[in-house]
C-alpha positions, 0 to 999 in steps of 0.5 A: 069327482075322482078320488085321488092322492097326490104325492109331494116331496122337497130338498130344496130351497126351504121344503117345509114352504116348498111342500105347503105351497104345494098344498096350496097350489093343488087346492086351486086347482080347476074342477078339483076340492082339496079333501085332506092333507096329512101332515109334513113328514121328514124322509131320508133320501130313497134311491140316491142317499148325497143329498139333504132329507126330504119333507113328505106329505100326501093330498086327498083331491076330489077332481073332474080332471082326467089323469092327463089333465091332473098330471099337465096341472102337476108339472106345471106347478113344479116348473111355477115352484122351479123345478127343471127336470134334467132327466136325473132319477132320484134326485133333489128337488125344489117339489115334486108332485105325484098322483099316487092312486086315481079313484080305482085306475091301473094306468101305464101310459107314456109319462103317467103311471097310476097308482105309482110304480113305487108306491108300496115300496116307499116309508115317505109316501105310505107313512103321510098316506096312512094318516089320510086314508088307513083303509085306501086299496092301492089296485094291485096291492093292498090296503095301505095300512098293511103295506107300510107294515111291510115296509122300513118306516123308521126313516119318515119321522112325522113334524112338529106343526 
């Protein structure tokens, strides 16, 4: 079983419910166990600011799935939630699931980049990740808590449960 972390985000169609449904779907993946989950965070959009704010969370999984198999399952969960990939980067979305870290692997394949290429600069990922794995070492970047200390996290606020 490999330790992996998944980022979840939504800013359409009841974002909090979408993130919770995404977490529930992750818990049902084959050969996979949901180990931990962060609380939900509300954050300003990143990249394109002309859209609603996001709800984000992070899940820790133990999985026997390969990175590519895991990605395929994540894309299926997104499609079932109603996500349509039209090539728009950083736009609004019903549900976004990203492999943030997969063990200590560094992968640069077509459509699969691990660790996530922008992980180290995104407070909306680092804040929930720090909640469940503050000492996690991001290959090539350092520990989560040090990375979080180096970004502006003022627009990322933990939501009441």
